NUFITI-921825 format. One record per residue: residue in three letters; x, y, z of N, C-alpha, C, O, CB in turn. Coordinates in steps of 0.1 Angstrom, whole numbers, plus 5000, padded with zeros to 4 digits. Glycine has a CB too. Layout:
% NUFITI-921825
- ALA X Y Z X Y Z X Y Z X Y Z X Y Z;
...
***
This chain:
% NUFITI-921825
- MET 4700 7973 3649 4712 7972 3661 4726 7981 3651 4727 7978 3639 4716 7951 3666;
- THR 4730 7984 3654 4743 7993 3649 4758 7982 3650 4754 7973 3657 4745 8009 3661;
- ASN 4768 7980 3646 4781 7974 3653 4786 7988 3653 4781 7997 3646 4792 7960 3645;
- GLN 4798 7988 3662 4801 7997 3665 4815 7994 3668 4818 7990 3679 4792 8002 3673;
- PHE 4827 7995 3657 4840 7989 3657 4847 8003 3667 4845 8015 3668 4848 7985 3638;
- PRO 4858 7992 3673 4862 8002 3684 4874 8014 3676 4881 8012 3666 4870 7991 3697;
- LYS 4875 8025 3682 4889 8033 3673 4898 8034 3683 4898 8034 3695 4886 8049 3666;
- PHE 4909 8038 3671 4919 8036 3681 4932 8052 3673 4933 8056 3662 4925 8016 3681;
- ARG 4937 8054 3685 4952 8063 3673 4962 8055 3676 4961 8045 3683 4958 8081 3678;
- ALA 4973 8059 3669 4985 8054 3674 4995 8064 3675 4993 8075 3671 4990 8043 3666;
- TRP 5007 8061 3682 5022 8070 3685 5031 8059 3681 5033 8048 3687 5025 8077 3704;
- VAL 5035 8065 3668 5042 8056 3656 5058 8061 3654 5062 8071 3648 5032 8060 3640;
- LYS 5065 8055 3659 5079 8056 3654 5080 8060 3642 5074 8053 3634 5086 8047 3654;
- SER 5090 8073 3638 5095 8077 3624 5100 8066 3620 5104 8057 3627 5103 8088 3623;
- GLU 5101 8066 3610 5107 8053 3600 5121 8060 3601 5128 8052 3608 5100 8049 3579;
- SER 5130 8072 3598 5138 8073 3611 5145 8066 3620 5157 8064 3620 5133 8078 3617;
- GLY 5140 8063 3626 5139 8062 3643 5140 8073 3652 5139 8072 3664 5149 8054 3649;
- GLU 5143 8085 3645 5144 8096 3656 5135 8105 3658 5137 8117 3657 5155 8103 3654;
- GLY 5121 8100 3661 5111 8104 3667 5095 8099 3665 5092 8091 3656 5112 8117 3665;
- TRP 5090 8103 3669 5072 8096 3672 5065 8105 3669 5068 8117 3671 5067 8092 3688;
- PHE 5053 8101 3662 5041 8112 3657 5028 8106 3658 5029 8094 3655 5042 8117 3643;
- MET 5016 8110 3660 5005 8109 3659 5000 8101 3650 5006 8100 3639 5000 8118 3659;
- SER 4991 8095 3652 4986 8087 3638 4973 8083 3642 4969 8081 3654 4996 8073 3631;
- TYR 4965 8081 3630 4945 8073 3629 4953 8064 3623 4962 8069 3617 4927 8082 3618;
- PRO 4951 8046 3623 4954 8037 3618 4941 8036 3606 4930 8037 3609 4957 8028 3629;
- ARG 4946 8035 3591 4937 8028 3586 4932 8013 3586 4921 8008 3583 4939 8031 3578;
- TRP 4943 8010 3590 4938 7991 3595 4947 7988 3604 4958 7994 3605 4940 7978 3583;
- ILE 4942 7977 3614 4950 7973 3627 4948 7958 3624 4936 7953 3622 4944 7980 3643;
- ASP 4959 7951 3624 4961 7936 3621 4966 7930 3637 4978 7926 3641 4975 7933 3607;
- LEU 4953 7931 3646 4964 7926 3659 4971 7912 3662 4980 7911 3671 4957 7928 3671;
- GLU 4963 7899 3650 4973 7889 3654 4988 7890 3652 4997 7885 3659 4969 7878 3646;
- ASN 4990 7900 3640 5002 7897 3638 5010 7914 3638 5019 7920 3631 5001 7887 3622;
- LYS 5001 7917 3650 5005 7934 3654 5012 7941 3645 5024 7943 3646 5013 7936 3667;
- ARG 5004 7943 3636 5006 7956 3623 4994 7961 3623 4984 7957 3627 5011 7952 3606;
- ILE 4998 7975 3615 4993 7989 3615 4995 7993 3601 5005 7991 3594 5000 8000 3625;
- CYS 4984 7999 3596 4991 8012 3587 4986 8022 3588 4975 8023 3592 4991 8012 3573;
- THR 4992 8032 3585 4989 8047 3591 4980 8051 3577 4978 8044 3567 5005 8059 3595;
- GLU 4977 8068 3582 4969 8075 3573 4981 8077 3560 4979 8079 3548 4963 8090 3581;
- SER 4985 8076 3562 4997 8080 3552 5006 8064 3545 5014 8062 3536 5012 8092 3564;
- GLY 5001 8058 3550 5002 8044 3538 5017 8035 3546 5023 8025 3540 5006 8053 3515;
- LEU 5022 8042 3560 5032 8037 3562 5032 8026 3573 5026 8029 3583 5040 8047 3565;
- GLN 5036 8013 3572 5034 8004 3580 5047 8003 3591 5057 7997 3589 5031 7992 3571;
- PRO 5044 8011 3605 5056 8012 3616 5058 7998 3619 5049 7990 3616 5052 8020 3630;
- LYS 5072 7994 3625 5073 7984 3632 5071 7988 3648 5068 7979 3655 5086 7978 3629;
- ASP 5072 7999 3652 5072 8003 3662 5061 8014 3666 5062 8026 3662 5085 8005 3662;
- PHE 5050 8010 3675 5038 8019 3679 5033 8017 3689 5037 8008 3695 5029 8021 3673;
- ILE 5026 8022 3692 5017 8023 3708 5004 8022 3698 5006 8025 3687 5018 8041 3722;
- LEU 4992 8017 3703 4977 8014 3697 4971 8024 3707 4976 8023 3718 4970 7996 3698;
- ILE 4964 8032 3705 4955 8040 3718 4943 8038 3716 4938 8043 3706 4957 8055 3719;
- PRO 4934 8029 3729 4918 8030 3721 4915 8042 3727 4922 8048 3736 4904 8017 3724;
- TYR 4904 8047 3721 4890 8059 3722 4884 8052 3729 4880 8040 3727 4879 8064 3708;
- THR 4882 8061 3744 4873 8058 3757 4858 8057 3757 4853 8048 3764 4875 8066 3765;
- GLY 4850 8067 3750 4843 8065 3741 4836 8079 3750 4823 8081 3751 4836 8049 3737;
- MET 4847 8088 3757 4841 8096 3762 4849 8110 3754 4860 8111 3747 4841 8093 3780;
- ILE 4837 8120 3758 4842 8132 3751 4843 8147 3763 4834 8149 3770 4829 8135 3738;
- ASP 4856 8156 3763 4857 8163 3767 4845 8172 3769 4835 8167 3766 4865 8165 3763;
- GLU 4844 8188 3774 4838 8194 3776 4840 8205 3764 4835 8217 3765 4838 8195 3787;
- ASN 4846 8200 3753 4850 8207 3742 4840 8204 3730 4836 8211 3721 4864 8203 3739;
- GLY 4839 8191 3733 4839 8180 3718 4850 8172 3717 4847 8162 3709 4840 8187 3702;
- THR 4862 8170 3720 4869 8164 3717 4871 8151 3723 4873 8151 3736 4877 8171 3716;
- LYS 4870 8141 3716 4872 8129 3720 4881 8118 3727 4885 8109 3720 4871 8126 3715;
- ALA 4883 8118 3734 4891 8115 3746 4895 8100 3746 4887 8091 3748 4882 8119 3758;
- TYR 4913 8098 3744 4919 8082 3743 4927 8079 3757 4934 8086 3764 4929 8079 3729;
- GLN 4925 8069 3755 4939 8065 3766 4949 8077 3763 4951 8085 3753 4948 8047 3760;
- TYR 4955 8075 3781 4966 8084 3779 4965 8100 3777 4975 8107 3780 4971 8079 3768;
- ASP 4955 8103 3773 4953 8116 3772 4954 8125 3791 4952 8121 3802 4936 8116 3762;
- VAL 4957 8138 3787 4961 8146 3796 4948 8154 3800 4942 8156 3790 4972 8154 3791;
- VAL 4941 8159 3812 4931 8164 3813 4937 8174 3825 4949 8175 3829 4919 8154 3815;
- SER 4926 8182 3828 4919 8197 3837 4909 8189 3841 4899 8188 3834 4913 8213 3828;
- ALA 4910 8182 3853 4896 8180 3861 4896 8183 3878 4905 8180 3887 4892 8165 3858;
- MET 4885 8187 3880 4884 8186 3898 4889 8200 3903 4889 8204 3915 4895 8172 3906;
- GLY 4895 8209 3892 4903 8220 3898 4915 8216 3896 4922 8225 3902 4900 8224 3912;
- TYR 4925 8204 3890 4937 8201 3887 4939 8198 3875 4931 8193 3867 4941 8193 3895;
- SER 4950 8202 3872 4957 8197 3855 4969 8183 3861 4973 8180 3872 4969 8216 3843;
- ASN 4971 8178 3843 4980 8169 3847 4973 8152 3852 4981 8143 3856 4987 8177 3860;
- TRP 4958 8148 3849 4956 8138 3857 4955 8131 3840 4952 8138 3831 4942 8139 3869;
- VAL 4959 8119 3838 4956 8110 3825 4947 8101 3825 4949 8094 3835 4966 8102 3820;
- ILE 4939 8098 3818 4929 8093 3814 4939 8074 3815 4950 8073 3809 4922 8102 3797;
- GLU 4933 8065 3822 4941 8056 3815 4928 8042 3820 4916 8046 3822 4961 8055 3822;
- TRP 4932 8028 3822 4925 8019 3821 4926 8015 3831 4937 8009 3830 4925 8013 3814;
- HIS 4921 8013 3843 4924 8008 3860 4912 8002 3864 4901 8008 3864 4926 8022 3872;
- ASN 4913 7986 3870 4903 7983 3877 4889 7979 3871 4878 7981 3876 4901 7992 3884;
- ASN 4895 7971 3856 4878 7973 3847 4871 7987 3845 4859 7986 3845 4866 7965 3856;
- GLY 4876 8000 3844 4867 8011 3840 4883 8022 3834 4895 8021 3837 4855 8018 3856;
- TRP 4876 8031 3827 4887 8044 3826 4887 8050 3838 4878 8047 3846 4883 8057 3816;
- MET 4895 8058 3841 4899 8062 3857 4908 8076 3853 4910 8078 3841 4910 8047 3866;
- LEU 4912 8085 3862 4918 8094 3862 4934 8089 3875 4933 8082 3885 4907 8105 3865;
- ASN 4943 8095 3871 4956 8091 3875 4966 8102 3880 4975 8101 3871 4962 8083 3864;
- GLN 4968 8109 3886 4975 8119 3887 4991 8111 3880 4996 8100 3882 4974 8125 3903;
- MET 4997 8126 3871 5007 8123 3869 5019 8116 3878 5024 8122 3887 5008 8130 3866;
- GLU 5025 8102 3871 5032 8100 3880 5033 8096 3895 5042 8098 3903 5035 8107 3878;
- SER 5021 8091 3896 5019 8084 3905 5007 8072 3907 4999 8069 3897 5020 8092 3913;
- ASP 5006 8066 3919 4992 8056 3914 4976 8062 3924 4967 8054 3927 4998 8034 3922;
- ASN 4974 8076 3927 4964 8082 3926 4952 8084 3917 4948 8094 3911 4967 8089 3929;
- TYR 4945 8064 3918 4933 8069 3911 4920 8077 3911 4920 8081 3923 4930 8061 3908;
- LYS 4909 8083 3906 4899 8085 3908 4891 8082 3896 4897 8081 3885 4899 8097 3912;
- ASP 4879 8081 3898 4865 8079 3891 4866 8097 3885 4869 8107 3891 4848 8074 3904;
- ILE 4860 8094 3869 4861 8103 3863 4850 8114 3864 4839 8109 3866 4863 8098 3853;
- PRO 4850 8125 3864 4843 8134 3873 4825 8135 3865 4827 8132 3853 4853 8151 3874;
- GLU 4815 8137 3865 4805 8137 3867 4804 8148 3859 4797 8146 3848 4801 8137 3878;
- ASP 4808 8161 3860 4809 8176 3857 4819 8175 3847 4822 8186 3842 4812 8185 3870;
- GLY 4827 8165 3843 4833 8169 3829 4848 8171 3837 4852 8171 3848 4825 8185 3819;
- PHE 4854 8172 3821 4868 8173 3822 4874 8180 3810 4865 8179 3802 4874 8160 3823;
- VAL 4884 8187 3805 4888 8190 3796 4906 8187 3790 4916 8190 3796 4884 8203 3797;
- ILE 4905 8182 3779 4920 8172 3775 4929 8185 3771 4926 8194 3762 4918 8159 3759;
- ILE 4942 8183 3781 4953 8195 3775 4962 8189 3769 4972 8196 3768 4960 8203 3785;
- GLY 4963 8175 3762 4973 8169 3758 4973 8154 3758 4964 8146 3758 4983 8174 3764;
- ASN 4990 8151 3758 4985 8137 3761 5002 8129 3762 5010 8130 3753 4973 8130 3747;
- ILE 5004 8122 3774 5015 8118 3776 5027 8121 3769 5037 8128 3771 5014 8108 3777;
- PHE 5024 8115 3760 5035 8114 3748 5039 8126 3739 5050 8124 3733 5030 8103 3738;
- THR 5033 8137 3737 5037 8148 3735 5040 8160 3745 5044 8172 3743 5029 8149 3728;
- MET 5037 8152 3758 5042 8158 3770 5058 8152 3776 5066 8156 3784 5031 8156 3782;
- ILE 5056 8142 3769 5076 8134 3779 5082 8137 3763 5095 8138 3765 5078 8106 3787;
- GLY 5079 8139 3752 5089 8142 3740 5095 8127 3736 5088 8117 3737 5103 8152 3746;
- ASN 5107 8127 3731 5110 8114 3734 5117 8106 3741 5128 8102 3737 5113 8111 3727;
- ASN 5113 8105 3750 5116 8099 3763 5115 8085 3760 5105 8079 3762 5106 8103 3775;
- SER 5126 8077 3755 5120 8058 3754 5123 8056 3762 5122 8044 3762 5125 8045 3746;
- GLU 5127 8060 3775 5124 8050 3789 5109 8049 3794 5105 8041 3802 5133 8056 3804;
- ILE 5101 8058 3790 5090 8059 3794 5082 8052 3783 5074 8043 3786 5086 8073 3797;
- TYR 5084 8055 3770 5078 8044 3756 5080 8031 3761 5071 8023 3759 5087 8044 3741;
- GLU 5092 8028 3769 5095 8013 3772 5081 8013 3784 5070 8010 3779 5114 8010 3779;
- GLU 5080 8013 3793 5075 8014 3800 5061 8014 3799 5054 8007 3807 5079 8020 3805;
- VAL 5053 8023 3788 5039 8021 3784 5036 8006 3776 5026 7999 3776 5035 8033 3776;
- ILE 5048 8005 3769 5047 7996 3757 5049 7979 3767 5045 7967 3764 5062 8001 3742;
- ASN 5055 7983 3776 5055 7969 3786 5047 7968 3795 5046 7957 3801 5067 7967 3794;
- GLY 5037 7979 3800 5027 7978 3809 5037 7975 3822 5032 7973 3833 5016 7966 3804;
***
């Protein structure tokens, strides 16, 4: 049996504080709330985003907060809800099971909202 380590990506605030970018951490220190990015940066502000274990119809790995097209509709967000991964219509509490016939990732909430700090605060603070 092989041990599977959880996979993450991170939405990281730039050193200048003027924007955010996506990175895949080299290492994560959960106890001290620190990460090290691919470039060696150890940012103060970041949002850690877990891999869901799912892959879309194009073979792309799905992470929490990815925006997908599914069930004939766009703008469903993959979120953890009621102890499992579910789809939620953007800006609502309309949760649906992830369909067995698949989904296609069309983006993530962070690239879709730009640098809206209020939304980041909501995501960070739950």
